[in-house]
C-alpha atoms as a printed R data frame, in Angstrom:
   type eleno elety resid chain resno       x       y       z
1  ATOM     1    CA   MET     A     1  86.947 102.612 103.013
2  ATOM     2    CA   GLY     A     2  89.242 100.789 105.390
3  ATOM     3    CA   GLY     A     3  90.884 102.424 108.377
4  ATOM     4    CA   LEU     A     4  94.516 102.518 109.251
5  ATOM     5    CA   GLY     A     5  96.234  99.094 108.896
6  ATOM     6    CA   LYS     A     6  93.400  97.729 106.697
7  ATOM     7    CA   ILE     A     7  93.849  96.822 103.141
8  ATOM     8    CA   ARG     A     8  90.992  97.219 100.711
9  ATOM     9    CA   PRO     A     9  91.325  94.910  97.686
10 ATOM    10    CA   MET     A    10  91.462  96.758  94.316
11 ATOM    11    CA   PRO     A    11  89.283  94.977  91.808
12 ATOM    12    CA   PHE     A    12  90.661  94.158  88.390
13 ATOM    13    CA   THR     A    13  88.459  93.169  85.504
14 ATOM    14    CA   VAL     A    14  89.746  90.945  82.730
15 ATOM    15    CA   TYR     A    15  87.961  91.489  79.390
16 ATOM    16    CA   ALA     A    16  88.110  89.001  76.521
17 ATOM    17    CA   GLU     A    17  86.285  87.848  73.436
18 ATOM    18    CA   TYR     A    18  85.893  84.270  72.519
19 ATOM    19    CA   PRO     A    19  86.163  83.619  68.749
20 ATOM    20    CA   GLY     A    20  82.813  83.169  67.110
21 ATOM    21    CA   ARG     A    21  80.848  84.563  70.045
22 ATOM    22    CA   PRO     A    22  79.326  87.960  69.955
23 ATOM    23    CA   GLY     A    23  80.334  90.525  72.647
24 ATOM    24    CA   HIS     A    24  82.953  90.132  75.389
25 ATOM    25    CA   SER     A    25  83.156  88.379  78.717
26 ATOM    26    CA   GLU     A    26  84.241  89.857  81.970
27 ATOM    27    CA   PHE     A    27  86.140  88.098  84.804
28 ATOM    28    CA   VAL     A    28  86.661  90.026  88.114
29 ATOM    29    CA   ARG     A    29  89.744  89.366  90.234
30 ATOM    30    CA   THR     A    30  90.691  91.080  93.633
31 ATOM    31    CA   THR     A    31  94.444  91.040  92.970
32 ATOM    32    CA   ALA     A    32  96.768  91.994  90.077
33 ATOM    33    CA   ALA     A    33  98.349  88.557  90.190
34 ATOM    34    CA   GLY     A    34  94.893  86.819  89.918
35 ATOM    35    CA   ALA     A    35  93.928  89.048  87.071
36 ATOM    36    CA   MET     A    36  97.255  88.366  85.194
37 ATOM    37    CA   LEU     A    37  96.887  84.674  85.672
38 ATOM    38    CA   LYS     A    38  93.313  84.706  84.315
39 ATOM    39    CA   ALA     A    39  94.459  86.868  81.356
40 ATOM    40    CA   ALA     A    40  97.349  84.402  80.657
41 ATOM    41    CA   ASP     A    41  94.947  81.493  80.834
42 ATOM    42    CA   LEU     A    42  92.542  83.145  78.379
43 ATOM    43    CA   ILE     A    43  95.336  84.079  75.920
44 ATOM    44    CA   GLY     A    44  96.584  80.517  76.173
45 ATOM    45    CA   THR     A    45  93.189  79.101  75.267
46 ATOM    46    CA   GLY     A    46  92.668  81.334  72.222
47 ATOM    47    CA   TRP     A    47  90.566  84.144  73.543
48 ATOM    48    CA   LEU     A    48  91.039  87.537  71.698
49 ATOM    49    CA   ASP     A    49  91.355  91.080  72.724
50 ATOM    50    CA   VAL     A    50  92.341  90.161  76.268
51 ATOM    51    CA   HIS     A    51  93.062  93.100  78.519
52 ATOM    52    CA   ILE     A    52  92.807  94.122  82.147
53 ATOM    53    CA   CYS     A    53  91.228  97.194  83.576
54 ATOM    54    CA   ASP     A    54  91.754  98.399  87.130
55 ATOM    55    CA   GLU     A    55  89.377 100.540  89.183
56 ATOM    56    CA   LYS     A    56  91.195 103.708  88.043
57 ATOM    57    CA   HIS     A    57  90.294 102.710  84.468
58 ATOM    58    CA   GLU     A    58  93.965 102.016  83.547
59 ATOM    59    CA   ILE     A    59  93.956  99.416  80.800
60 ATOM    60    CA   TYR     A    60  96.645  96.857  80.432
61 ATOM    61    CA   TRP     A    61  96.945  95.242  76.901
62 ATOM    62    CA   PRO     A    62  98.620  91.868  76.110
63 ATOM    63    CA   GLY     A    63 101.923  93.433  75.199
64 ATOM    64    CA   ARG     A    64 102.285  94.798  78.669
65 ATOM    65    CA   LEU     A    65 100.928  91.561  80.195
66 ATOM    66    CA   THR     A    66 103.464  89.343  78.432
67 ATOM    67    CA   GLN     A    67 106.282  91.661  79.377
68 ATOM    68    CA   ALA     A    68 105.230  91.570  83.030
69 ATOM    69    CA   MET     A    69 104.776  87.819  82.971
70 ATOM    70    CA   SER     A    70 108.202  87.272  81.523
71 ATOM    71    CA   LYS     A    71 109.816  89.134  84.368
72 ATOM    72    CA   LYS     A    72 108.887  86.415  86.903
């Protein structure tokens, strides 16, 4: 754990399935912005069941991702 004035990155894991491949893939990012960009890239290239999970096990599904991305 970091001391006062230190920021500890919170890991975010992007999960996705590629059509025709068994199982899922995981992509770890240290920032929420990085995770959202990766998720948007995966969605744009046809990956399925794309979602983000944070270290508190909060899951963010595509509906919430697209809403957040559209508020830029």
